[in-house]
N, C-alpha and C positions, 0 to 999 in steps of 0.2 A: 185321353182314351185312344189306344192304337186303332188304326184303320182296319176294319174287318177284311178288306180286300187289299192286301199288300202289293199285288201286281198292279192294280189300278193306281195306287199311290206312287209306285215306282215309275210308271209311264208318265204320270203327270209331272213328276220331278224332272224327268229327262226333257220333256217338252219345255218346262220352265227354264231349265238351264240353256237350252237352245235359243229361246227367246231372249234371255238375258245376254247371250253372246251377240245377237243382232242389235240389241239396245246399246251395248257397250261400243260396238262399231259406230253406231250413230252418234253416241256421246263423244267419241274421238273426233268425229267431223265437226260437231258443234263446238267443241272446246277451242277450236281455232278461231272462232268468231265471237264467242260470248264469254262473259265472266262466269266462274264456276257457280256462284250463288244463283245467277240467272238460269243456268242450265238446270239446276236443282228445281227451281220453280217451274220451268217448262216441263220437266220430267213428271211433276205431279199434275200440272194443269192439262197436259195433252191427253192423258187417258182418263181424267176425272169424269167427263160426261158419260163415257161408255160404261165405266165402272158404276156410276150412280144409277144409270138406267138398269143395268144388270142387277144391282143390289135391290132396287125398289121392286123390280119384277119378280125376283125369286124369294126375297125375304120380307119386303115391306118396310115402311119407315120406322116402325117400332124397334126392329132389330138394330137399326143404326143409332138409336138414341139410348137404349138401355145397355150401356157399355161401362167398362171400368176406365174412367177418364184419366186417372193418373198414369196408368200404363200406356194408354194411347198417346198422351202428351209426351211421355218419355220416348216412345217409339217415333213420334213425329220429329222430335229434336234430333234423335239419332239418325233418322233418315236424311235430314238436311245436312248434318255433319258428314255423314257417310258419302252422300252424293257430291257435295261440294269438294271434299277432299279427293275423291276419286277422279273427278273431272279436272281438278288442279293438276293431279299427277298425269293424267292422260295427255294433257297439253305439252308436258315436258319430258315424258318418257316414252319409249317404244311400247306398243301395245303388248308385245310378248313379255317384256320386263314387268310391266304393270300387273299383268295376270299372274306372273310367277310369284310376285310378292303377295298379291291378294289371296292366293290360294293357301295361305297360312290360316285363313278364316276357318276351315273345317277343324283344324287343330284347336283353335280358340273355342269353337263351339263345343267340341268334345270335352275340353278342359272345364268350361263353365257349366256344362250340364251336370257335373258331379256335385258341386256345392249348391247350385240353384234349383236343380230338378231332382236331385237325389238319385240319379242314374248311376249304374255301375258300369264302368268301362274297363274291360279286360284287355290283356296284352294282344289278343287277336284283333280287336278293333283298332288299337293304336297302330299295329303293324299294317293293317289294311289301309288306314289313312296315310301312313308314311309311304307305302308303295304307290298309292294314288297320286300323292304329291310328287314323288319321283317320276312317275309316268308323265305328269304334266310338264315337268322340267325337260324331259327327254323330247317331248313333242314340240314344245315352244322354243327350246334352245335359246334362252335369253343370253344376251351379250354381257349382262352385268352392268351396262352403262347406266349410271344414275341411281344405282341402288342405295348408295351411301350419301344421299342428298336429301334436301328438304322434300322433294317430290316423293322419294322413296319412303320417307316418314309419313307423308300424307296417305300413301297407300296402306301402310300399316294401321294408321288411324281409321281409315275407311274399313279395313278388315275387322278391326276391333268393334267398330260401330255395327257392322253387319252381324257379327257374332252375338253381341248383346241383344240386337233387335230380333235375331232368330230365337233366342231364349225367351224373350218377352212374348213372341208369337205362341210359343208352346204353352206359356202360362195363360195367355189370353184365350187360347182355344178351349180351355176348360169351361169358360162361361160365355164368351162372346162368339157371334157367328163369323163365318169366313168373310161374308159380305162386309160386316162392320170393320173387321181387321184390315181388309184391303182398302175400303173407302176412306177411312180416317187417316191412314198413312198418306195417301195421295192428297187428300184435302189439306192436311196439316203441312205437308211439304209445299203445296202450292201457295197456301196463305202465309205460312211462316217465312219461306224463302222469297215469296213475291213481295212482301213488304220491305225487305231490306234494300233491293235495288231502286225502289221508288224514291229513296232519299238522294241517290246519286244519279239516277236516270237510267232507264232501260235502253239497251242497244238493239235497235230493230234490225232484222236480218236483211230485208230487201228494200232498197230505196224506192223501187217502183211501187211496192205494196204500201209503203209509208205515204208516198205522195198521193196515191189513190185514196187512202183512208182520209187524209187531210182534206182533199177536195170534196169528199163525200159527206164530211161532217158539216153540220150547220155552223155558220160563221159565228153566231153568238156563243156556241159552246167552245169554240176554239179561240175566243177572244181573251184578252188579258183582263185585269181586275174588274170586279163587279161595280155597278154604280154606287153601291153602298160605301165604298172606300174612295170613290172619285166622283165629284159632282158633275164633271163634264164628260160627255161621251168620247170614247177613244176609238181610234181606227183599229179594227181587228188585226192582230199580228199573229205570229206563229203560235201554235198550240202549246199550252203549258202542260207538257206530258207528265211532269213530276208532281202535279197537284193531286190531292187526295181523291178527287172525283174520277181521275183516270187510273188510280192505283189498282182497283179491283179488275179493271178491264185489260190491263196491260199484259198479263200472262196469255190471254186468248189472242190479243192482237199480235204479240210476238210469235205465238205458235203459227199464226197465219203467215207471218213473214218468213219463219223458218221453213215452212213447207214450200213457199215460193222460191226460196234460195236453193233448197235441195233439188228442186226440179230443174 
């Protein structure tokens, strides 16, 4: 159902694009220090508490549970794929080149809206999108370096994931609340992407934060194997950060470390 106040929707879209630009600049900085999948987890976990508080305050818990789970799971997987691919490209390409490739996403969204949403796209809309893409290229003036590489393909993959995700949002908006759509994307990104680095180890941002956390934790939590597997007591050693009991807390710990490093 179209918004009865198109001007309000227009301004909200402009603010969203501006915030996305700031977020991408932060992702460019983080990509130099973290693996792409870890940045995807941090992206979801960092804003999840605020979004959860806003969703519970404005819509309540029922609105978050009565949702179309298959589409939300699909969108969560697309979010992880999109974010990991985009961060992978940001680390290897200039920001202007990355943006230039990624701005094919509006073309993909317009093309996908015809078969999936049944919308009619006339020549005027295609012309407007093409002119907008040309304007972006004029402003960014990409050098073309790295376009025909694996990183360039990763940007295209991220753009395709973004386009499909945008289509699913349009479908979900018919039945689910805005709060549920926003919350479950971040939650599934944080949980789904957060489980992957737990098998290989998270990379903490600030060594000072890590040492402070280790010194503040009880020694018995940071110790190695439990008495059930070992009859004799062992001297506490370095924390096993990759064990399942730490897996849920790691996104929040690394967010703290990222903030320390950024400062």
